[in-house]
C-alpha positions in Angstrom: 241.8 29.6 -28.0 245.6 29.3 -27.6 247.9 32.1 -28.1 249.9 30.2 -30.6 246.9 30.0 -33.0 247.0 32.3 -36.1 244.4 35.0 -36.4 241.8 34.9 -39.3 242.7 36.9 -42.4 240.1 37.3 -45.1 240.8 37.5 -48.8 241.4 41.0 -50.0 239.0 42.5 -52.5 240.2 42.7 -56.1 240.8 46.3 -57.1 240.6 45.7 -60.7 236.7 45.4 -60.1 236.7 48.5 -58.1 234.3 51.4 -59.0 235.5 54.7 -60.1 234.5 56.4 -57.2 236.5 54.0 -54.9 239.7 54.6 -56.8 239.8 58.1 -55.6 239.1 57.6 -51.8 242.7 58.1 -51.0 242.7 61.4 -52.7 239.6 62.6 -50.6 240.7 61.2 -47.3 241.2 64.0 -44.7 244.7 64.6 -43.5 245.6 63.7 -40.1 245.2 66.4 -37.6 242.4 68.1 -39.3 238.7 67.8 -38.2 236.7 67.9 -41.4 237.3 65.8 -44.5 237.9 67.6 -47.9 235.0 67.9 -50.3 234.4 65.2 -52.7 235.8 65.9 -56.2 233.4 64.5 -58.9 234.9 62.5 -61.7 235.0 63.7 -65.2 232.0 61.3 -66.2 230.0 62.5 -63.0 230.6 66.1 -64.0 229.2 65.5 -67.5 226.3 63.6 -66.2 225.4 66.4 -63.7 225.6 68.8 -66.6 223.1 66.8 -68.7 220.7 66.7 -65.7 221.0 70.3 -65.2 220.5 71.2 -68.9 217.4 68.8 -68.9 216.1 70.6 -65.7 216.6 74.0 -67.3 214.7 73.0 -70.5 212.0 71.5 -68.4 211.6 74.7 -66.3 211.5 76.9 -69.2 208.8 75.1 -70.9 206.9 75.1 -67.7 207.4 78.9 -67.4 206.5 79.4 -71.0 203.2 77.5 -70.7 202.3 79.2 -67.5 202.9 82.6 -69.2 200.8 81.5 -72.2 198.0 80.3 -69.9 198.0 83.5 -68.0 198.0 85.4 -71.3 195.2 83.6 -72.9 193.0 83.4 -70.0 192.1 85.6 -67.1 190.6 89.0 -66.9 193.1 90.7 -69.3 192.6 88.1 -72.1 190.5 88.7 -75.1 187.3 86.7 -75.3 187.6 83.3 -76.9 185.8 82.8 -80.2 183.6 79.7 -80.4 182.3 78.9 -83.9 179.3 76.3 -84.0 179.1 74.3 -87.2 175.9 72.3 -87.8 176.8 69.0 -89.5 173.0 67.9 -89.7 170.0 70.0 -90.7 168.1 69.1 -87.5 170.7 70.9 -85.1 169.3 74.1 -83.7 172.3 76.4 -83.3 170.2 79.4 -81.9 169.0 77.0 -79.2 172.7 76.2 -78.3 173.6 80.0 -78.1 170.7 80.5 -75.8 171.7 77.6 -73.4 175.2 78.9 -73.5 174.2 82.5 -72.4 171.8 81.0 -69.9 174.7 79.0 -68.3 177.0 82.2 -68.2 174.2 84.4 -66.7 173.3 81.8 -64.0 177.0 81.7 -62.9 177.1 85.4 -62.8 174.0 85.7 -60.6 175.4 83.1 -58.2 178.6 84.8 -57.8 176.9 88.2 -57.3 174.6 86.7 -54.7 177.0 84.5 -53.1 175.3 81.4 -53.5 177.1 78.2 -53.3 174.5 75.6 -54.4 174.5 74.2 -57.9 172.8 76.2 -60.7 171.8 73.2 -62.7 168.2 73.4 -61.2 167.8 76.8 -63.0 165.2 76.6 -65.8 165.5 80.2 -67.1 166.7 80.3 -70.7 168.0 83.5 -71.9 167.2 84.4 -75.5 170.0 86.1 -77.4 169.9 87.8 -80.8 171.3 86.4 -84.0 174.9 87.2 -84.8 178.0 87.2 -82.7 177.3 87.1 -78.9 179.8 87.6 -76.1 179.2 86.1 -72.8 181.1 86.5 -69.5 181.7 83.3 -67.5 182.9 84.6 -63.9 183.1 81.0 -62.5 186.0 80.0 -64.9 187.3 83.6 -65.3 186.8 83.7 -69.1 184.8 85.3 -71.7 183.3 83.6 -74.8 182.2 84.9 -78.1 179.7 82.6 -79.8 179.5 82.8 -83.6 177.1 80.7 -85.8 178.6 79.4 -89.1 176.1 79.6 -91.9 175.6 76.0 -93.1 174.4 76.8 -96.5 177.2 79.1 -97.5 180.6 77.4 -97.7 182.7 80.8 -98.1 180.8 82.3 -95.0 181.5 79.1 -92.9 185.2 79.2 -94.1 185.4 82.9 -92.9 184.0 82.1 -89.5 186.5 79.2 -89.0 189.5 81.5 -89.9 188.8 83.6 -86.7 187.7 80.9 -84.5 189.8 79.8 -81.5 187.5 76.8 -81.0 185.3 75.2 -83.6 182.4 73.1 -82.1 180.8 70.6 -84.5 177.2 69.7 -83.7 175.2 66.7 -84.7 171.7 65.6 -83.8 170.9 62.3 -82.1 167.5 62.2 -83.5 168.9 61.9 -87.2 169.7 58.6 -88.5 172.5 60.0 -90.6 174.4 62.0 -88.1 176.5 63.9 -90.9 174.8 64.4 -94.1 176.5 65.2 -97.5 176.8 68.9 -96.8 178.2 68.3 -93.4 180.9 66.0 -95.1 181.7 68.9 -97.5 182.1 71.3 -94.6 184.4 68.9 -92.7 186.5 68.4 -95.9 186.8 72.2 -96.6 187.7 73.0 -92.9 190.3 70.4 -92.7 192.1 71.8 -95.9 192.1 75.2 -94.5 193.5 74.1 -91.1 191.6 73.6 -87.9 192.3 75.1 -84.5 191.0 73.5 -81.3 187.9 71.3 -82.0 185.1 69.9 -79.9 181.8 68.1 -80.5 178.3 68.8 -79.5 175.5 66.1 -79.5 172.0 67.6 -79.5 168.4 66.4 -79.7 168.7 63.8 -76.9 165.6 65.2 -75.3 163.6 63.8 -78.3 164.9 60.2 -77.7 163.3 57.9 -75.2 164.9 57.8 -72.0 166.1 54.1 -72.1 167.8 54.7 -75.5 169.5 58.0 -74.7 172.8 56.5 -73.5 173.0 54.3 -76.7 172.1 57.3 -78.9 174.6 59.3 -77.2 177.4 56.9 -77.7 176.6 56.2 -81.4 176.4 59.9 -82.2 179.6 60.7 -80.4 181.3 57.8 -82.0 180.1 59.0 -85.5 181.4 62.5 -84.7 184.8 61.6 -83.2 185.9 59.7 -86.2 185.9 63.0 -88.2 187.8 65.1 -85.5 191.4 65.3 -84.2 192.3 62.7 -81.7 192.5 65.0 -78.6 189.0 66.4 -79.2 186.2 65.8 -76.7 182.4 65.3 -77.2 179.8 66.6 -74.9 175.9 66.2 -74.7 173.8 69.2 -74.5 170.6 67.9 -72.9 171.1 69.4 -69.4 172.6 72.3 -67.6 175.2 69.8 -65.9 176.4 68.9 -69.4 176.6 72.6 -70.4 178.6 73.3 -67.1 181.2 70.7 -68.0 181.3 72.0 -71.5 182.0 75.6 -70.4 184.7 74.5 -68.1 186.4 72.6 -71.0 186.1 75.7 -73.2 187.5 78.0 -70.7 190.4 75.9 -69.6 191.3 74.2 -72.8 194.8 75.2 -74.1 194.5 77.1 -77.5 196.5 76.1 -80.4 196.3 78.4 -83.2 197.4 77.7 -86.8 200.9 78.9 -87.6 199.9 81.3 -90.2 197.5 83.1 -88.0 199.7 83.3 -84.9 202.4 85.1 -87.0 200.2 88.2 -87.9 198.2 90.6 -85.7 194.4 90.6 -86.4 191.3 92.3 -85.2 187.8 90.7 -85.4 185.3 93.6 -86.0 182.8 94.0 -83.1 181.7 97.5 -84.1 181.8 99.3 -87.4 181.3 102.8 -88.7 182.2 104.7 -91.8 183.0 108.5 -92.3 183.1 109.7 -95.9 186.2 112.1 -96.7 185.5 112.4 -100.4 182.9 111.2 -102.9 184.6 107.9 -103.6 186.4 107.1 -100.2 186.4 107.6 -96.5 187.6 106.4 -93.1 186.5 103.1 -91.8 186.4 102.8 -88.0 186.7 99.3 -86.8 186.6 98.3 -83.2 187.9 94.9 -81.7 190.6 93.2 -79.6 194.2 92.7 -81.0 195.0 89.0 -81.2 198.0 87.0 -81.8 200.9 89.6 -82.0 201.6 93.4 -81.2 200.1 95.8 -83.8 202.0 98.8 -85.0 200.3 101.9 -86.3 202.9 102.3 -89.1 202.2 98.8 -90.7 199.6 98.2 -93.4 196.5 96.4 -92.5 194.4 93.9 -94.9 190.7 94.3 -94.8 189.3 91.0 -95.8 187.6 91.2 -99.1 188.4 94.9 -99.8 192.3 95.4 -99.9 195.4 96.8 -98.2 195.2 100.3 -96.5 197.0 102.6 -94.1 196.0 103.4 -90.7 195.5 107.2 -89.9 195.0 106.5 -86.0 194.6 103.9 -83.4 192.7 104.7 -80.3 193.0 102.4 -77.2 189.4 102.1 -75.9 187.7 100.9 -72.9 186.7 97.0 -72.9 183.0 96.9 -73.6 182.5 93.4 -71.8 185.0 93.3 -68.9 185.3 90.2 -66.8 185.2 92.3 -63.7 182.9 95.4 -64.1 184.1 98.7 -62.9 182.0 100.3 -60.2 181.6 104.0 -60.0 181.5 105.4 -56.4 178.3 107.1 -55.5 177.2 109.1 -52.6 174.2 108.3 -50.4 170.9 107.9 -52.3 172.6 107.7 -55.6 172.6 104.6 -57.9 175.6 102.7 -58.6 176.6 102.5 -62.2 178.4 99.4 -63.4 180.1 98.6 -66.6 179.6 102.0 -68.3 179.1 101.6 -72.2 181.0 104.8 -72.8 183.9 103.7 -75.2 185.9 107.1 -75.2 189.3 106.4 -76.0 191.9 107.3 -73.5 195.0 106.8 -75.6 195.5 107.6 -79.3 198.5 106.7 -81.4 199.2 108.2 -84.8 201.6 107.0 -87.4 205.1 108.4 -87.9 205.5 109.5 -91.6 209.1 108.4 -91.5 208.4 104.9 -90.6 204.9 104.4 -92.0 204.8 101.8 -94.9 203.2 103.0 -98.1 200.7 101.0 -100.1 202.7 99.8 -103.1 200.9 97.1 -105.1 202.4 97.3 -108.6 205.9 98.2 -109.8 206.1 101.3 -112.2 207.8 100.2 -115.3 210.2 102.3 -117.0 209.3 102.0 -120.8 212.6 103.6 -122.0 214.8 101.5 -119.9 215.4 98.9 -122.6 215.6 101.4 -125.5 218.9 101.7 -127.4 220.5 105.2 -127.7 221.4 106.7 -130.9 225.1 106.1 -131.8 227.5 109.0 -131.8 229.5 110.1 -134.9 232.7 108.6 -133.4 231.1 105.3 -132.8 229.7 105.3 -136.4 233.3 106.1 -137.8 234.8 103.4 -135.6 232.2 100.8 -136.8 232.9 101.7 -140.4 236.6 101.1 -140.0 236.0 97.7 -138.2 233.7 96.8 -141.2 236.4 97.7 -143.7 239.1 95.6 -142.0 237.0 92.5 -142.0 237.5 90.3 -145.0 234.6 89.0 -147.0 233.8 85.2 -146.9 234.4 83.8 -150.3 233.7 80.3 -151.6 236.6 79.2 -153.6 237.6 75.7 -155.1 239.8 73.6 -153.1 243.5 74.3 -153.7 243.0 77.8 -154.7 245.9 80.0 -153.6 245.7 83.8 -152.6 247.2 84.8 -156.0 244.8 82.8 -157.9 242.0 84.1 -155.8 242.8 87.8 -156.7 242.1 87.1 -160.3 238.6 86.0 -159.6 236.2 88.7 -160.6 234.1 90.2 -157.8 230.7 89.6 -159.6 231.1 85.9 -158.8 231.6 86.7 -155.2 228.4 88.8 -155.2 226.5 85.9 -156.8 227.8 83.5 -154.2 227.0 86.1 -151.5 223.4 86.4 -152.8 223.0 82.6 -152.8 224.3 82.6 -149.4 222.0 85.1 -148.1 219.0 83.3 -149.7 220.0 80.3 -147.9 220.4 81.9 -144.6 216.9 83.6 -145.0 215.2 80.5 -146.2 216.3 77.0 -145.5 219.3 77.5 -143.3 217.6 79.4 -140.6 216.6 75.9 -139.0 219.9 74.4 -139.4 222.3 74.6 -136.7 225.2 72.1 -137.6 227.8 72.4 -140.4 226.8 69.0 -141.8 223.5 70.5 -142.8 224.9 72.7 -145.4 224.5 71.4 -149.0 228.0 72.1 -150.4 229.7 69.7 -152.8 233.5 68.9 -152.7 234.5 71.5 -155.2 232.9 74.3 -153.2 229.9 75.1 -155.4 226.5 75.5 -153.8 223.6 73.2 -154.6 220.4 75.1 -155.1 217.0 74.3 -153.9 215.9 73.6 -157.4 218.5 71.0 -158.0 217.1 69.3 -155.0 213.4 69.1 -156.0 213.7 69.1 -159.7 216.0 66.1 -160.6 215.9 64.9 -164.4 217.1 61.5 -163.2 214.7 59.6 -160.8 216.6 58.5 -157.9 215.6 56.1 -155.1 214.9 57.4 -151.6 217.3 55.2 -149.9 219.6 54.5 -152.9 220.0 52.2 -155.9 218.9 49.2 -154.1 215.3 50.2 -153.6 213.5 51.7 -156.7 209.9 51.3 -155.5 209.8 53.9 -152.9 209.6 56.6 -155.6 206.4 55.1 -156.8 205.0 55.1 -153.3 205.7 58.8 -153.0 204.0 59.5 -156.3 201.0 57.8 -155.1 201.1 60.2 -152.0 201.5 63.1 -154.1 198.4 62.2 -156.1 196.1 62.4 -153.2 193.6 65.2 -153.1 193.3 67.4 -150.0 190.1 65.8 -148.9 191.7 62.3 -149.3 194.7 63.5 -147.4 192.5 64.7 -144.6 190.6 61.4 -144.5 193.8 59.4 -144.3 195.2 61.6 -141.5 191.9 61.2 -139.5 192.0 57.4 -140.0 195.6 57.2 -138.6 194.6 59.6 -135.6 191.8 57.3 -134.7 194.0 54.3 -134.7 196.2 55.9 -132.0 193.5 57.9 -130.2 193.2 55.1 -127.5 196.6 55.8 -126.4 196.3 58.2 -123.3 200.0 58.5 -122.6 200.5 61.3 -124.9 197.8 63.8 -124.3 199.8 66.8 -125.8 199.4 65.8 -129.4 197.9 68.3 -131.8 197.2 68.2 -135.6 199.5 70.4 -137.8 197.4 72.8 -139.9 197.2 72.1 -143.4 196.2 75.7 -144.5 199.1 77.3 -142.6 202.8 76.7 -142.5 203.9 74.9 -139.3 207.0 77.2 -139.1 204.5 80.2 -138.7 201.9 78.5 -136.5 204.5 77.2 -134.0 206.9 80.1 -134.3 206.8 80.6 -130.5 207.9 77.1 -129.8 211.3 75.5 -129.6 212.9 72.1 -129.1 214.7 70.8 -126.2 217.3 68.1 -126.1 216.4 67.2 -122.5 213.7 68.7 -120.5 215.4 68.3 -117.3 219.0 69.5 -118.2 218.6 71.9 -121.2 219.1 75.4 -120.4 216.2 78.0 -120.6 216.8 81.7 -119.7 214.1 82.8 -117.2 214.5 86.5 -118.1 214.0 85.9 -121.8 210.9 87.4 -123.7 209.0 88.1 -120.6 205.5 89.5 -121.0 204.6 93.3 -120.0 203.0 92.0 -116.8 206.4 91.0 -115.4 207.5 94.5 -115.2 204.8 95.3 -112.8 205.8 92.7 -110.2 208.5 92.5 -107.5 211.2 89.7 -107.1 213.7 88.8 -104.3 217.2 88.1 -104.5 216.9 85.7 -101.6 213.3 85.1 -100.5 214.2 82.7 -97.5 216.5 85.4 -96.2 214.0 88.2 -96.7 211.4 86.1 -94.8 213.8 85.6 -91.8 214.5 89.3 -91.7 210.8 90.3 -91.7 209.9 87.7 -89.0 212.9 88.9 -86.8 211.6 92.5 -87.0 208.1 91.3 -86.0 209.6 89.3 -82.9 211.6 92.4 -82.0 208.4 94.4 -82.1 206.8 92.0 -79.8 209.8 91.9 -77.4 210.2 95.8 -77.2 207.6 98.3 -76.5 208.5 100.4 -79.5 206.6 103.7 -80.2 203.5 103.3 -82.0 203.0 99.6 -80.9 199.9 98.2 -79.0 200.0 95.0 -77.2 197.9 91.8 -77.6 194.4 91.6 -76.0 193.8 95.3 -76.2 190.5 96.7 -77.2 191.3 99.2 -79.9 189.5 101.4 -82.6 191.3 101.4 -86.0 190.8 104.3 -88.4 191.5 102.9 -91.7 191.8 105.6 -94.4 191.0 105.8 -98.1 188.6 102.8 -98.0 186.0 102.9 -101.2 182.5 103.9 -100.2 181.0 101.0 -102.0 183.0 98.4 -100.4 182.4 100.1 -96.8 178.6 100.1 -97.5 178.8 96.4 -98.2 180.7 95.7 -95.0 178.3 97.6 -92.7 175.5 95.3 -93.9 177.4 92.0 -93.6 179.8 92.1 -90.8 177.3 90.8 -88.4 176.5 87.7 -90.3 180.1 87.1 -91.6 183.1 88.1 -89.5 185.1 91.1 -90.8 188.9 90.9 -90.2 191.6 93.4 -90.3 195.0 91.7 -90.5 198.3 93.4 -90.0 200.6 92.8 -92.9 204.4 92.1 -92.9 206.7 94.2 -95.0 206.5 93.6 -98.8 203.2 91.7 -98.4 201.2 94.3 -100.3 203.4 94.0 -103.4 202.5 91.8 -106.5 204.5 88.8 -107.4 204.2 85.3 -108.8 203.0 82.8 -106.2 203.2 79.0 -106.5 200.6 77.0 -104.6 200.6 73.1 -104.2 196.9 71.9 -104.5 195.0 68.9 -104.9 191.6 68.3 -106.4 188.8 67.8 -104.0 187.4 64.2 -103.9 183.8 65.5 -104.1 184.6 67.6 -107.3 183.7 65.6 -110.4 183.8 68.6 -113.0 186.8 69.4 -114.9 188.9 72.3 -113.8 190.9 73.8 -116.7 193.9 76.1 -116.6 193.1 79.8 -116.6 189.5 79.1 -115.5 188.2 81.8 -113.0 188.7 80.4 -109.5 188.2 81.9 -106.1 191.4 81.6 -103.9 191.1 81.7 -100.1 194.7 81.9 -98.5 194.8 83.1 -95.0 192.7 86.1 -94.4 192.9 87.0 -98.1 190.4 85.9 -100.7 190.4 87.0 -104.4 189.4 85.9 -107.8 192.2 84.7 -110.2 193.0 82.6 -113.4 195.8 80.3 -112.3 197.8 77.8 -114.5 198.5 74.3 -113.5 201.8 72.4 -113.8 203.6 69.3 -112.6 204.9 69.1 -109.2 208.6 68.3 -110.2 211.2 68.2 -107.4 214.7 69.5 -108.1 213.9 70.8 -111.4 214.0 74.4 -112.7 211.4 73.7 -115.4 207.7 72.4 -114.9 205.4 71.0 -117.4 202.3 72.9 -118.0 199.0 70.8 -117.5 195.8 71.7 -119.1 193.5 70.2 -116.5 193.7 69.8 -112.7 194.1 66.0 -112.3 192.3 64.2 -109.4 194.3 62.1 -107.0 197.7 64.0 -107.4 199.3 67.3 -106.4 199.8 70.0 -108.9 201.1 73.4 -108.9 198.9 76.4 -109.4 200.7 79.6 -110.4 199.0 83.1 -110.0 199.7 86.7 -109.9 198.9 87.7 -106.2 200.3 89.9 -103.4 203.3 88.6 -101.6 202.6 86.2 -98.7 205.2 84.6 -96.6 204.5 80.8 -96.0 203.2 78.7 -94.5 199.6 79.5 -95.7 196.7 77.3 -96.4 194.7 77.5 -99.6 191.0 76.7 -100.3 189.8 77.0 -103.9 186.2 77.5 -105.0 184.7 77.8 -108.5 181.3 79.3 -109.5 179.0 76.8 -111.4 175.5 77.5 -112.9 174.1 75.8 -109.8 176.3 77.6 -107.2 179.8 77.9 -105.7 181.5 74.6 -105.1 184.8 73.5 -103.3 187.1 72.3 -106.1 190.6 72.0 -104.5 192.7 72.6 -101.5 196.5 73.0 -100.7 199.2 75.4 -99.3 201.6 78.1 -100.5 204.8 76.5 -101.9 206.9 79.5 -102.9 207.1 83.1 -104.4 209.4 82.8 -107.3 208.9 84.7 -110.7 211.7 82.9 -112.3 210.1 79.5 -112.1 209.7 78.4 -115.8 206.4 76.5 -116.9 206.6 75.1 -120.2 203.7 73.9 -122.4 204.5 71.0 -124.6 203.0 70.1 -127.8 203.7 66.9 -129.9 203.6 66.8 -133.7 203.1 63.2 -134.8 203.7 61.6 -138.1 203.3 57.9 -139.5 205.7 55.7 -141.4 204.8 55.2 -144.8 207.8 53.2 -145.9 210.0 51.3 -143.5 213.5 49.9 -144.3 215.2 48.8 -141.0 216.6 51.9 -139.3 215.1 54.1 -142.0 211.6 55.3 -142.7 209.7 57.7 -144.7 207.4 59.7 -142.5 204.4 61.6 -143.8 201.5 63.9 -142.3 203.8 65.6 -139.5 204.2 68.4 -141.9 202.7 69.3 -145.2 205.3 71.0 -147.2 209.1 70.6 -147.5 210.0 74.1 -146.2 208.6 73.2 -142.9 210.6 69.8 -142.9 213.8 71.9 -143.4 212.9 74.4 -140.7 212.2 71.6 -138.0 215.2 69.6 -139.3 217.5 70.1 -136.1 214.8 68.6 -133.8 215.3 65.2 -132.3 212.5 62.8 -133.2 211.2 60.0 -131.0 208.6 57.1 -131.4 206.1 55.7 -129.1 208.0 52.5 -129.1 211.1 54.1 -127.7 213.2 54.9 -130.7 215.2 58.1 -131.3 216.0 59.6 -134.6 216.6 62.7 -136.7 215.3 64.2 -140.0 217.5 63.5 -142.9 215.8 65.3 -145.8 212.5 66.1 -147.3 211.0 63.9 -150.0 208.4 65.1 -152.5 206.3 68.2 -152.2 203.7 67.4 -149.6 205.8 67.3 -146.5 207.1 63.7 -146.4 210.6 63.2 -145.0 213.3 60.7 -144.8 214.3 59.8 -141.2 217.0 57.8 -139.6 216.6 56.0 -136.1 218.8 54.3 -133.7 217.1 51.0 -134.3 214.7 48.9 -136.4 211.3 50.9 -136.7 208.1 49.2 -136.9 205.4 50.0 -139.5 202.7 50.3 -136.7 204.9 52.9 -134.8 204.2 56.6 -134.6 207.0 59.3 -135.1 206.7 62.3 -132.8 208.5 65.5 -132.2 208.3 67.7 -128.9 208.0 71.6 -128.9 207.9 73.8 -126.0 207.1 77.3 -125.1 206.9 79.1 -121.9 203.5 80.1 -120.5 202.3 82.6 -117.9 199.4 83.1 -115.6 196.8 85.8 -116.3 196.9 89.1 -114.8 193.9 89.7 -112.4 191.3 91.9 -113.6 191.0 93.9 -110.3 
């Protein structure tokens, strides 16, 4: 190429499309004369991205560390045995045979590890026979221990008690049965789901009785029928060979446990050994041995013994583990026998409560009967009240235009007569009147007496001069005999009996004034917005309970104290997975004897209580009637409540589940297919807590409802509504003469301030009584129909029944 030719020059890169990093290259370039370039300075966006990545990594590492710590705590040599509850959903399931096979699998693993064998143990045909009741087996291969408990199939409450303490619930079905889950099995599943299930697994038994060619199909069919009733992450295992049992044992040992929240918040001990030492004729000390589970237990806190009550601890002994994963070996000399796993449970640590910090058993508040009494006034107060009364001027009814000078000439006797008339009116008719327009005072100021209202020498029309036939109609009504009136009322009631929209209607008694029969009721302008004082006219039982200024704040404070007790090794606290011996004092002798005979069949639990959880208050549960229950459940019926580790007999009242309202309507029955609120007197319990409700019938105890704890609030108002109904006798556009709501004119005047409503949506008020048999003239906001029914709503507050024990 010639020298005069121009050199090639490429097009420059457009800088407006440059990246953010390339724009800062000139800032990062190394100065001339220096060997190493300066460090790269990230941009603001890159720094934010790096911070997000670092934060995500920290969260991931924290979760990994917490899961690893949880796995180490719940498994290994120091962890307490996992509790496996076996629930048979079919009558052909042999639970005792399952327990024997589980014990045989564990013993074969132990023998192989002790002998150093590496071959498979599936060829072992020895079956270990275990006794009935809870059995604890050690599985050295998977470094775990397992306590197997059989759930009684024919006892719903005992089965529920077993599931409360179980870490894993195994549901077993038989492949030989055409109906894999029978009616009782479905009832068990419904009950346990309502109470809250921990980890679940499935067992398919009875495959040995199925022909070899049909076993795979039978196994698949039984597994499919069972898995539809279990949670999604559950697994199902066959139990026809040791190989299947090995896979099952590995799954049970390595499965991550997920406890219900209500159980993981409180320390509890499942009794393995139980003794009783009487200290008096009626009570003594109950000694309970077991592992501490879920949380740290303090010797200063109260414990609840299921089915008995709340008690204090006199002492806690830390004892030697009766079934360790790695047995201790005692060193022996030559010619001496080596003793392993000594059964001596002598405690090597004892903790006693501190009287300054130990919680006391307070169940009921002691009311002060003189707190509401009024003290006798002093002489100075009486003299001052007399002076104030003299200064007050008497209210006098004077003609219009009367001056003070003219009023001074009026004799005092006339004033006294007016006062007597006024007092009679206040004591009688005007007690029900609330507005000034209800007073019957003429333009000159004279008072119209009641006799002038009823005894009128000149017959007058009900509506006015334009309708004269109404009076004759009322005369016909007055001529009816009591038997004829009752028959007419029944006829009108039957005509409206098909309407189920108004179930609160009741009949006004004919032999008793309505103002006396319904003296405790009152009317409300609006059920939602009308005020009702929650402290007004409370029963005596409310003086025995406890209330909280802020229940949510109290719960946060109590839980924070429990978390602090877990983090710090405070004096008197014992950690989780420790085998202890609890000394529970002042336990009744009769209850202790009952527990000694039943704790092998039904698990006995001692649960640590939070602060305030022994005190009585008003609890509200959200419950729903069970689908299998067809019997009517009435308010104030005797029911059995199972909430957490507590179970007690109570008489709840039901109400509507209204959101964002301070008043709830009382319900006479528990309605199927919808949630209701059950209110009871019960010890304070911090939510969440599941609820399972039973009722005793002549043919046995049945499951009737399930739900959860909603709140603890003595100020929640539950109002019972009644509806008094009458029927139009004479209709004239917006006006009507209504009869059979009341049976005397005094009741009409008493209930005159209340608002009327009709079943066709009209609103109205009572204008005045007509006649002597309780008929009344009413005015409505629209045209009223003859076929309509006129109603008035009355309300009173209702309260739950105090428990008998």
